C-alpha positions in Angstrom: -5.9 -15.1 0.6 -7.6 -11.8 -0.5 -6.2 -8.2 -0.1 -7.6 -4.5 0.1 -8.5 -3.0 -2.4 -5.7 -0.2 -3.3 -4.8 1.5 -6.1 -1.0 0.3 -7.0 -1.1 -2.5 -4.6 1.7 -4.9 -5.5 -0.5 -8.0 -4.1 -0.9 -9.9 -7.2 3.0 -10.1 -7.0 3.3 -10.9 -3.6 4.8 -14.8 -4.6 7.8 -13.1 -6.6 8.4 -10.3 -4.7 9.1 -11.2 -1.4 11.0 -14.2 -2.3 13.5 -11.6 -3.2 13.2 -8.7 -0.6 13.4 -10.9 2.1 16.1 -13.7 0.4 19.3 -12.4 2.9 16.9 -11.5 6.0 18.2 -12.4 9.6 15.5 -13.8 12.0 15.5 -10.6 14.1 16.0 -8.2 11.1 12.9 -5.6 11.0 11.1 -5.3 7.8 9.7 -2.2 7.0 7.5 -0.7 4.7 7.6 2.8 4.7 4.4 3.1 2.1 2.3 0.3 3.1 -1.0 1.5 1.3 -3.6 -1.3 2.0 -0.7 -3.7 3.8 -1.0 -6.0 1.3 2.5 -7.5 1.5 3.3 -6.5 5.2 0.9 -9.5 6.0 2.2 -12.3 4.5 5.9 -11.1 6.6 6.9 -12.6 9.7 9.1 -11.1 12.5 9.5 -7.7 13.1 7.6 -5.5 10.9 6.4 -2.0 10.6 4.4 -0.5 8.3 3.7 3.2 7.7 2.0 5.0 5.6 1.1 9.0 5.3 -2.3 8.1 4.7 -3.6 7.8 8.8 -6.8 7.1 7.5 -6.2 3.9 6.3 -3.4 2.9 8.7 -6.3 3.6 11.7 -8.4 0.9 10.0 -5.8 -1.9 9.2 -4.4 -1.4 13.3 -8.2 -1.6 13.7 -8.6 -4.7 11.7 -5.5 -6.3 13.1 -7.3 -5.7 16.9 -10.5 -7.2 16.2 -12.6 -4.7 14.6 -15.5 -5.9 12.1 -16.2 -3.3 9.1 -19.6 -3.0 8.2 -21.4 -5.4 5.6 -23.3 -2.5 3.5 -22.9 0.9 2.6 -25.4 2.9 1.0 -24.2 5.7 -1.6 -25.9 8.1 0.5 -23.7 7.2 3.6 -20.3 7.0 1.6 -21.5 10.6 0.6 -22.3 11.7 4.5 -19.0 10.1 5.9 -16.9 11.8 2.8 -18.4 15.5 3.5 -17.9 15.5 7.1 -15.4 12.6 7.7 -14.3 13.9 11.3 -17.8 13.3 12.4 -16.7 9.1 12.4 -14.2 7.1 13.8 -10.7 7.5 12.0 -11.0 3.9 11.1 -14.5 3.8 9.8 -13.1 6.7 7.9 -10.3 4.9 6.4 -12.5 1.5 5.4 -15.3 3.2 3.0 -12.7 5.9 1.5 -10.1 3.6 0.2 -11.7 0.2 0.1 -15.1 1.2 -0.7 -14.0 3.4 -3.7 -14.0 2.6 -7.3 -10.8 1.1 -7.9 -9.5 1.7 -4.5 -8.2 5.5 -4.7 -9.4 7.3 -1.9 -12.5 9.2 -1.9 -12.4 8.0 -6.0 -16.4 7.5 -5.9 -18.6 4.9 -4.8 -17.8 1.5 -5.6 -20.8 0.1 -7.2 -21.4 -2.4 -10.1 -22.8 -5.9 -11.2 -21.9 -9.1 -10.6 -21.8 -12.0 -13.1 -25.1 -13.2 -12.8 -26.5 -9.5 -13.1 -27.5 -8.6 -9.6 -26.1 -5.4 -8.0 -22.2 -6.5 -6.4 -22.1 -5.4 -2.7 -18.4 -4.0 -2.7 -19.0 -3.1 0.9 -19.1 -6.6 2.1 -16.4 -7.8 -0.4 -14.1 -5.3 1.3 -14.8 -6.3 4.5 -13.6 -9.8 4.0 -11.1 -9.3 1.6 -9.6 -6.9 5.0 -10.7 -9.4 7.8 -8.8 -11.8 5.4 -5.5 -10.1 6.3 -6.2 -9.8 10.3 -4.4 -12.6 11.3 -1.2 -11.6 9.2 -1.0 -8.0 10.4 -0.7 -9.3 14.1 2.7 -7.9 15.5 2.9 -5.2 12.9 4.1 -1.8 14.5 1.8 0.9 12.8 2.8 4.4 11.7 1.6 7.4 9.9 4.1 9.9 8.9 5.8 11.3 6.2 8.5 8.8 4.9 11.6 10.9 5.9 10.3 11.2 9.4 9.9 7.5 10.0 12.2 6.0 12.6 14.0 3.1 10.8 16.0 0.7 13.1 19.5 -0.5 12.5 20.2 -2.2 9.2 16.7 -2.8 8.6 15.1 -4.0 4.7 13.2 -1.1 4.0 10.8 -2.2 1.1 9.5 1.1 -0.8 6.2 1.5 -2.9 5.7 5.2 -3.5 3.7 6.8 -6.0 5.4 6.4 -9.6 7.0 9.2 -11.2 5.1 10.9 -13.4 1.9 8.9 -12.4 -1.7 9.7 -11.2 -0.6 11.2 -7.8 -2.4 10.9 -4.6 -4.4 13.3 -2.7 -1.2 14.6 -0.6 0.0 16.0 -3.4 3.0 15.6 -5.9 5.6 13.5 -4.8 8.9 14.3 -5.1 11.0 11.1 -6.7 13.7 13.1 -6.9 13.9 14.1 -3.4 12.9 10.2 -2.7 15.8 8.3 -4.2 18.2 10.4 -2.4 16.4 9.4 0.8 16.9 5.8 -1.0 20.6 6.5 -1.3 21.3 7.6 2.6 19.7 4.6 4.0 22.1 2.5 2.2 24.7 4.4 3.2 23.3 3.7 7.0 23.6 -0.1 6.2 20.1 -0.7 5.1 18.7 -3.0 2.4 16.6 -0.9 0.5 14.3 -2.4 -2.2 12.1 -0.2 -4.2 9.3 -0.6 -7.1 8.9 1.9 -9.8 9.0 2.2 -13.5 12.8 3.4 -13.5 15.5 4.6 -11.3 18.8 6.2 -11.2 21.7 4.4 -12.9 23.2 2.9 -9.8 20.4 0.9 -8.8 19.9 -2.5 -10.7 16.7 -3.9 -11.8 16.2 -7.7 -10.0 12.5 -8.3 -10.8 10.0 -6.7 -13.7 6.6 -7.9 -15.3 5.1 -6.3 -18.0 1.2 -5.1 -16.7 -1.8 -3.3 -18.1 -2.8 -0.3 -15.5 -4.1 2.7 -14.9 -2.1 4.8 -13.2 -0.9 6.8 -15.9 -1.4 10.7 -16.2 -3.8 10.1 -19.3 -6.8 8.7 -19.7 -7.1 4.9 -20.0 -5.1 2.2 -19.2 -1.3 1.4 -20.4 0.9 -1.3 -20.8 3.8 -0.8 -18.5 6.3 -2.8 -17.1 7.0 -2.9 -13.2 10.5 -3.3 -11.7 11.5 -3.8 -8.3 15.2 -2.3 -7.8 18.0 -2.7 -5.4 21.1 -0.5 -5.0 24.3 -1.7 -6.7 26.6 0.7 -4.1 28.1 -0.6 -0.7 
């Protein structure tokens, strides 16, 4: 399965991350993603699931995909610019599709994605993105979609919560600067409430244990250019 192009996506690590995250899951236990992004992991999880993201456009897009919406196969640079300049004039699910997977690098409104195929012909990023998101459709069936700040998300008792927040000291998202310190406090509160919590980040407070890591090249640093980094998955050691 291919996946939505989305900045910071963990799709390439799903076969390593999900077995760890879901290892002790009970059949009826909710799996919750407060930062679902492109819904690239949750579409590979069965059972009761909640996928939330503060970007309501992307959530609308993925919800529409799960309900049978078929995105366009073509998108001109002029159409991209028109939708970007007046998104309220278009259906929200279309805005979500155009603004992220049809943008450079999967960064929201990061510029019209274009380029060349290996045979020298122009690439149709819109058609590629359409195929990618449609491949996720069957895996999104049954997901409860939500769009709110992670702190406002209602999480069922004793859920498995996987968080992939904006990383500390990296490229910030359009919603503004992310308060990593407040986020970790919130995670500790979830642990105290009886949830199982896993977090993707480069580093974590001392009482969080790294349960997986992989060296990667990425472009999410605040500086210009690709950097080497170590992706890590943390769980909390506090009972």
